[in-house]
Structures are given as C-alpha cells and as structure tokens.
N, C-alpha and C positions, 0 to 999 in steps of 0.2 A: 301337450300344448305349450307348457313352460319351456320345454327343450326347443321347440320350433321358434319361440320368441327369442330365446337366447341366441340361436343360430342366426336368426335374422338381424339381431342387434349386432352381432359380431361382424356380419357382412357390412352393415351400415357404418360401424366403427372403422373397419378396414378401409372403406371408401373414403371416410373422412381423413384418415391418416395419409392415404395416398394422394389425396387432393390438396394437402397442405404444401406450402412452399418448403424448400430445403432449409429455410431459416427457422421454421417452427419446431421441428424435431419433437413431435408430440406422439405419444402412444397412450391410449385410454383403455382401461380394462372394463369389464362388464359392470362394475359398480360406478363408473364415471370418474375413477381416479387416474392420475397420471403415472405412467411407468417410464423411467429413464431408459432411453435407448443408447447404450454405451457405444455401439458400433457407429451409428449415425453421428453421434457427438464427436467421436474421435476423428472422423473424416472432416467434419465441420471445423474443428479446432485448428486444423493445419493451415487454414487459409486466412492469414492476417489481412485485414483491410486497413488502409491508411487514410488519415483524415487530412483535409485541407485546413490551413491556418487562416480562418476567416476573421475579418475585423470585428471586434466586439465579443468574440468567443472567449471562453476562459483560456484557450490555447494561446490567444494573441498576447496574453500578459506574461507568458513564459518565453525565455530565450534559450538558445542552444548552449547549454552549459558544458557539454562534452562533445567536442568535434573530433570524431574518429570513426572510421569504419573498419578498423582492424578486425573487429568481430561483428560487423554489420551495422548495428546501432541506428535505426532498424533497417533502413533501405539503401544506404549509400552503396555505390557500385565499386569504388576503388579505395584502397588504403591510402592514407596520407603519407607521403614520402618526401624526404629532403632532396631537392633538385640542385641546390647550390649552397655552398658554405663559404662565407667570407670570414676567414680566421682573424684577420687584422681588425675588423670592426665588430666581430662576434655577432654575426647576423646570418640568417638563413632564408632561402626561398624554398617553397614547397609546391606540390601540384594542387594544393587546395585553392580553389578559385574565388573564394569569398572571404578573404582575410579581413574584410570590413567588419565581419562579425566579432573580431577581437577588439573592436572599439566600443562594444557594449560595456557600460559601466557597471561595476558591482555595487552592492548595497552600501559598503563603506570604502569604496574605491580600492578593494583588494585587487591585486594583480591577476592577470591571466598567466598561465603557466604552460610550458611545453613539458609533457611527461612521457616517459618511456618505461616499459617493463611492467611486470605484474604488480598490481596495487601501487602504481606510480612510484616504483623504486628510484627512478631518476626524475628529479624535479628541477626545472630551470625557469627562472622568472622571465616573462616577456616585458621588456622595458617600454617599447613603443612599436608602432606598426606604420610602415610606409606603404599606404594602400596604392598609390600611383605607380610605384616601382616594384611592388611585391615583396619587399624585404620585411622580415620579422626580426626586430632588434632584441637580442637577448641580454639578460642581466646576470645576476648571481645564480650559481648552481647551489641548491639547498640540499640535495640528496642524490646519491648514486653517481654513476658515470654516464655522461651524456655521449651518445653515439652520433657524431656529426657527419658521418660519411654519406656521400650521395647514395640514395636508395634506402637509407635507414628510415624506419617507420616511427611515427610519433603521434601524439594526441595533444590537442589544445584543451585546456580545462580551467573552468572557473565556476564552482557551484554557487557562488554568491551573486551571480547575475540574476538568480531567480529568487533568492530569499535572504532574509536577515534573521539570525538567531536572536531570539528575545533576550535582551541584556547581555548578549554574547556569553551566556553562561547557562549552567543547568537551571531548572525552573525554581528550585528551592534554595534558600540561603538562610541559615546553614542547612546543608544537605543531610536529611535524616538517614540513619543507618539501622535503626531499630524501632520496634513498636512493642506494645505489651506482650505480643506473642513471642517476641524474641528478635534476634539480629536477622537482617534479611540481606539478600544479594543485590536486588535492584527493584526499581519501581517502573511500571509501564503505564501508558495512558489507556483508559477504558471507557471513554465517552464523556461528552460535555453536555451540561444542562444549563440553560439560561432561566433563572428564576423570575417570578413576576416582579420582584423588586429591583431587577436590573443587575443583580449579582450573579456569579457563575460558580458552578460546581463541576469539578473534573473528577470522575471516578478513576481511581488509581489502584489497579491490582498490584499487590506486593508479592514478590517472589522470594521464597526462602530456600537457600541452598541452590543446587543445580536443578531447579524446577521440581524439587521434592514436595513443595507445598506452595499454594498460592491462595491468598485471600484478598477481598476487595475493600480498600480504604477510599479516602477521597481528599481533595484539596479545594480551597475556596479562593475567589478573587473578586474584586470589584471592577477591574479594568482589563482583564485578560492578559496582563503582563506580570503583575506582582501576585504571587500565589503563596498560600499558607497551607502546608500539609497538616492534616489532622490525624492524630493517633486514635482514630475511632473506627473500629471494624464494622463494615456494613454487612458482609456475607462471607462465610466460609463453608467448606464442604460438610462440616459436622451436622449442619441442619438440612442437608439435601439427601433424601432417602435413597436415590439412585447413584450417589457419588461415592468415591473411594474415601474412607475415613482419613482425615488429615491429608487430603489430596489437593488437587488443583481446581480452582474455579476462577474464571476471569470474565469480565465484561468486555464487549467490543462495540465499536461505533457509538454514535450518540444515541441515548435513549430516544425511542420513537414516541412522540406525543400523540396520545389517543384523543378522540373527540371530546371526552369528558375531562380532559386535563391530566389524566394519569399518564405515567411514563412506562413504556415497555422496554425492558433491558434485555438485549441478547446476551446469552451466556455460553461459554464453553465449559463443560463439566467433565472432569476425569472420572472414569468408572472404576470399579474395583479391579478390573483386569488391566488397567493402565491405558486403555484407549479412551478417546473423547467422544462425547455425544452432544447434540445440539439442544439447547434449552432456552427458556426465557423466564423472567419474573416481571412483576408489575410493582412500581413504587410511586410515591408522590414526590413533589419537589423538595419536601423536607427529609427525603431519604428513608421514609417509613416503608417497609415492605408490606404491600397490600395483598399480593399474591405470591406465595412461595414459588421457587423455581419448579417449572414443569418442562418435560421433554417436548420437543417439537416432533409431532407424530407424523412426519412425512417419511415414507419408506426410503431407506438408504441414508437417512440423516439422523437416525437415533438408534439406540440399542447396542448390545454388547458385540454384535458381529460386524461392526463398522468402526471407523475412526475419523470423525469429522466434527466441525463446529461452524456456527454462523459467523459472518463477517459484517454485514450491513443490511439495513432495512430502510426503504423509503416508499413514498407514494408519489407517482408521477403519471399525469394524464389519466387519473381515476383508476389506476392499477397499482397494486402493491408489487414491489420488487425486492427480492431477498438474495443476497450473495452468500454462498456457503463454500467452505474450504474442506477439501477431502485430503486426508493424509494416507499415503500408501506406504508399503513396507520399505521402499527405498527412501532415503533421506531427501534426495533431490526430486523424486517423482511426486509432485504435488499438483492439485487441480483446484480451480475456482469455477463454480457453477452459478448461474443465475436462474431463479425460479420467479415466474410472474403469475399472479393470481388476483382474483377479483374481490375476495372476502378474506380479511386478515385471519380471524380466528377459525373460520372453517378450514382454512389451509393448515394453520399451525396445529390445530387440535384433532382434525379428522381427515386430512389429506384431500380436501374438496376444493373446488373452484379454481384449480390450478390450470392456467392457460398454456404455459410453456415451460420447458426446462432446457437450458442451453449451457454448454461448456464455454465459459468466457476465456479461460486460459489453462493450458496444460504445460507445466513448467519444464518438462523434459524434452519438448519438441520445438519450441519457438526459438527465434534467433535474437541476438543482441542482448539487451539488459534483462530479457525474460528467459534466458536459457538456463534456468535453474529452479530453485524452490519457490514457486508462486504461493505466497502464504499470507498476503494482506491486500485488502481492497476496501475502499469506502466510497460512498456516493457523495456528490456535490451538485447542488442545483444552482445555476447561475444564468441570469437573463433568460429565464424560461426554458433552458436547456439542461439536460442531465449528463453528468460526467462521472467517471470512475478514476480515482487515484489508485493505481495498481502497483503493488510492490512484489519484487522477485529477487532471488539471489543468483549470482553467476555460478556456473560450474567452474572447476579449476581450469584456468587459462591464463593467457598473458593480458587479458582485458584489464583496464584501469582499476575497476572495483571488484575484481574477482573475489568470490567467496563473501561478498558483502551485499546486503540488500540495497536496492535503489528503486526509485519510483518513477513511473511514467504516467501519461494521461490518456484517457480514452473518452470519446464523446459518442452519445447515442444520437445517430443522425441517419435519416433515411432508413429507419428500422434495422440499423446495424450498429454494433459497437466498433468504432474506428479508432485505431491507435494514432497518437501523435508521432510522426516518423522521427522527430528529434529526440525521442526518449532514449535514455533516462533524463529526466528534467530535474529531479531532486536527488542529490547525491551527497554523501558525507564528504568532508574536506580531505580525506585520505591523508597524505603526507604534508599538507600545506601548513601544519603547525610548526614545521621547521622554520618557516618565515613568520608565522603568526602564532606565537606560543599560547595565546589565550584560547586557542582551539585544541589544545593538547588533550582534552577530554573527549573529543568528538571525531577522532580520526579513523575509527575502525567500523563499528556497526552503525546501522541506521534503521529506524522504524520500529515495527512491532506494534501494530494496531493504531492507526492514525485517527485522531479525533478532530474534525474540521468545523469551523464556523466562519461566516463572512460578516464582518462588522466594520463600519467606518471606511468603506472602500478598501478593505484589507482582508485577505484570506489568511486566517490563523490555522495552523496545523500543529497539533500537539502530538509528539511522538517521542522517540528516544534516540539519542546519539550515544556513542560509547567507545570505550577501549576494551581491552581484554580483561581488565580488572578494575572495577566490577564490569559485568557485561554491558550495562547500559546506565546512562543518566537521562532521566526524563527531562524534556525541554519543549520549547515551542519555537516555531518559525513563522515569519510574517512575509506575505507575498502581496505587494501593492497591486490594486486593481484599478488603476487610473493613470 
C-alpha cells in the first residue's frame, strides 16, 4: 500500500513540475523538499531580460556612467568609433547619437573622459560638448596614447555621475592596519545595523594575509559618514565547530531583523578542507551572540562536498528571498542563485517550504560587465519594489574595467529579474587619479560584499575600493534619490 501511495505521489509531483511555468524551475522530492534542476537553470540563465527605466524607479536615479559597446554593455548594437577628427581644435565626432548624455554633471563636477584600451590605458579629458553640431571637445591627455584615427574605437566614462565617495577618502582616519590578533591585509564591509538609539554599526570582516584568516570586527557611526573602527572581535572560526581552525569567517549583507528584534547574520565559513559552507548566527543590536553559527541545511548549500556561501536575505510580498553564491573550480566560473521560501527557519534548518530555486546569474556565460566572476549581490527595497545590486568581474579583454569588479542593477518586475541595460552603473575610477590624485587609493578593485541603507533621500552603499597594495580600502558611496 505504501509503495502504491509513493508511486501516486510521484505522478502527482511530476504533474505539478510539468505544469509550472519555465520561470519556476521547481522539482520536489517525496518528502516535499526542493531539488535544484541544474539543466533547466542553465537554459534559463542564458536569457537575459532588460528593464525599462521608468520614472520613480531606483533605476531612474542612475545615469549611464560608461558609454561603450565595445563588449556589449549590455545591449548596444555597434561600437563607438571616431568618424571625424579636427586636429587644429582637438575635437572629435563619433557615431554615438546621444552625446547629450555627456552633459550629465558628476557629484563634484568631475570631468567626463574619453578612454581607450584595457583598463583605460588611454585617458583624455572631455572639455565640452557641442550637442548641436556633434563635436566633443577634448582637453588634456592624462594617460596612454590616444588613437585619433577615423574608425578608432573609444569609450566615454565618468563614474561620478552616479555616486560620491564619502569624504572622498577611505572610511576610517587614521586607517587601521592591525588589531589584537595581529597585522591585517584589508577590511571589508559585512552588514549594517541601525540601532534603536539612531546610531549605526557596520560589521567589518578583517582579512589577515592573502585570505589566510578572516575574523569579524565592527565600526560605529552616528551619521553614516564618520566612522570609528573598533578593535573588538565579534567572531572567529575558533568558536565554530564545523570551521577550519584559524580559518575564514565573514558576514554578508545587512543582518535580517526578526519579528522579536533579534538579528540574523548570514555567514560564509571556511571548512577544514578549504571550501566554504553557508551558515548564519543570531545576535542582538548590542552584538551579543544569542545563537552560535549554524549551517544552512539546504542541500547543495552546506557540507564538505560543495563550495558556496550566502549573499543576501530579505522578505518581500510575504515571501523570504535568499541569494547564494556558488564557487566552481574555475576562478571565473561563478554563479548566483535565488531561493524563495515561505518560512524562514523551516527552510534554513530543514529544507522545507521552499517555493523556487533560480539561477540569477552565471558569470561565465553572460555579456558585458557580467562576463566574469559573479560573486556579489544585495537586495534593496525602494518605493515598494525590489532590486538587486549585482557585482561581477570581467574576463581578460580590452574592456574598460577588465579584471575588476563592477556593479549593475536588476529589478524584480512582472515576475522576472530584469537587468538595467546601461550597466555597469557603479565602477571604480580606474585611471582617473591621473587627474584627481585624491582617488589614487581607489583606482583598481571595487566591491566585496555591499552593505546598503537608504536614509535622508540617499542610498548609502558601503563597500571597498582599492589598489593592488593593500587589496582594498573600505569606504562608502552616496547616491542621491531626489
């Protein structure tokens, strides 16, 4: 009798799976748990959907900071090329039809630039734009050799049309280089907490050596701009039973506030074999650990035989949504998935109530700024809509920010995640420190677990900029929403 019931259940389950739309990508086992269908997700991931820039959306507050389709970015059809060069007046015309975009002002009136070559090896200032006649008037060349021949390809670039770096400097002054555990390489962001008294706490995982060890510290602020780093350790792997001793543990995204006021902190935990597993702990706003780290018990996202960690957690339209990062053997081949479920702890602790599992992005297959290591994402809720700030690294190419992380925007609309086609929207200043020396600490790397908050009609994003030595300087950027 039991066997007959099981066979009948499987028939009903199969009918349920077949009857779902292609967007649902759900397989349910006999116990009612969700199994990830890799083949369906791979097919699903190759179809990028583009968003419209509607008034009042979060997208509408961003501008096109990188104007180029040398490598797609995301959906332009033709590369930008020089069509005429006036050597006497040092000006160019191009086939780009919307040079009025170059009139958009930057946060501190920083110039637009013409760039060419890998990582903007050639940098030439744009002095002014004659929209009526199509001329782009050039100024000083700050780097490289500018190819002015007809047919030469170029990009227009100004990252500061979308953000201002807080205090135009790293987040801490003086900038710490050691804690009681010893000297460290860099600090990253690991989640923002707004306390009941109106002050803020930023969790700050600290990295020792070349990711040899990572522990979680924190900083405090009363105004989101002036921060005090505390030499007080919150968590290390030595207290985690399933972690590598003296290994890596880091927090990601903003701690999720539970109904009783406690805070759930997502964790990536290095295991004894060197791979990562997904976990969480529960703290209060005083940073007391109320529940020690526990693994997230969803198959494929914990245990020694996989390598992954969580990225973000939110609740939207009465459903919980969780972003997870899967690390593959290839450095570039990385993936970001989204799980949707109806009960938080049933999902995290026993793999129950999961509604869907979808591949949001696979870094090795997409075009433009996402053609690389997809390794960071965070949710943002704005005007009753849900967004993802999505970060990825370019593969080696002639693209402006090759081998550096950059961020684009996605919106949940009409039951789909839709890309802003202007992405990337948040990009490091690359070689612009040749004109603006105050950014000489921010020209190479960008990102590494973004922590967002919206206050005073401003979107604050805490992340890390950097050079090659050290890897990163933690900082914050501001994006006006008015």
